[in-house]
Structures are given as structure tokens and as C-alpha cells.
C-alpha positions, 0 to 999 in steps of 0.5 A: 916457540919451544923445541921438543927438547923443552917440552918434557912432561914431568911428575913427582910424588913422595911415597911413604915407603922405603926405596926398595919397596917402591922399586919392587913395585916398578919392576913387578908385572903384577904390581904394574898391572894394578897401577898402570891402567891395567897394562900387562908388561913383558920384559926381563928388566935387563938393559938393552932388552925389549919391553912391551905394555899391552891391554885396553885403554879407553876402549881401544886395545894397545901394545906399546913397545920400547927398549930398556935403556938404563936399569940402576937397581933401586935408583933409576929406570929408563926406557924408550916408549912408542905407542901405535895409538899415537897415530905416528909411524914406528920410527925413532923420532916418534919414541919418547924416553921415560926416566924414573928416578928414586931418592930415599929421604928419611925412609920415604921415597921421592919418585921423579918421572920425566918423558921427553919428545912431547911435540906440543904444550898440549901433549906435554900437559896430557902426558903429565896428567897421565903420569901423575895419575900413574904415580898416584896409583903407584903411591896407593899400591905401595902404601898398602891399599893396592896390595893383596 
């Protein structure tokens, strides 16, 4: 039986835009609201700072929270994440670490995302579906059809 460390949800996408544009969309609350399921994000984008996401998901209001662990301009964004909608207690073992890495390749940007601490294979697959949907939204936003 795999341990929770083996159950990392992963998603990757190639976006037809320079890394700077993709990074801007990752740290802009207005952009995030467009591609991350309508979530309102609050943070100052500094390592060690709190981050919250709030909104409504599948008819339920939510306010997820975490802490910014790494902010490496245009390269890496890593944060902890906890959702009360999980039904679990707000304790360290119930937080995920989400890591988003950007690599520029010939003017395009490969976005690689990982979320650790998924407890079951079913949970890992569910998280991958959500992250792939979010990355598709990010791609659409950055490539132009989501921008105002």
C-alpha cells in the first residue's frame, strides 16, 4: 500500500506565453479569480505570509487558508493549503503543500504543479482533475481569451 508521500497529485501544461506573463497571472488576484474557480485570494506574496482563498464551490461557501512557503519570482510558488470543506480538523497533518514551477522553453512556459499529502488514490485523482482544470483555465487566461 502506498504511503501518503507517494500520493502526490501532479498536473502540467504548456502555455504559449513568456514566463513573466504566466507568473503575473499566478500572483494577480484579479487573474486568479478568472481561472481558479472564482476564488478571491488575499496575501502579500511574501514568504512566510498567510494566504486565503474564499468564494463558493459547488454551492458551498469556502475559505481555504495556508502560508506562503517559497516565492521565487517567475520560477516557483509554494504554499501550504487547508480546506475546511475537507471535513478534517485544522491541524498540520491535514495541510497539503502545493508547488508550482515555471520553466521557459523557446518563449513558451511549462507549468508543473504538485500537491502532496493526498491520502488515497481516489483523492489524488480528484485533485489532479481539479488542478488540470485550473491549469487549462490559466492557459486560456494567459493566452488571451480570458483577459479583459
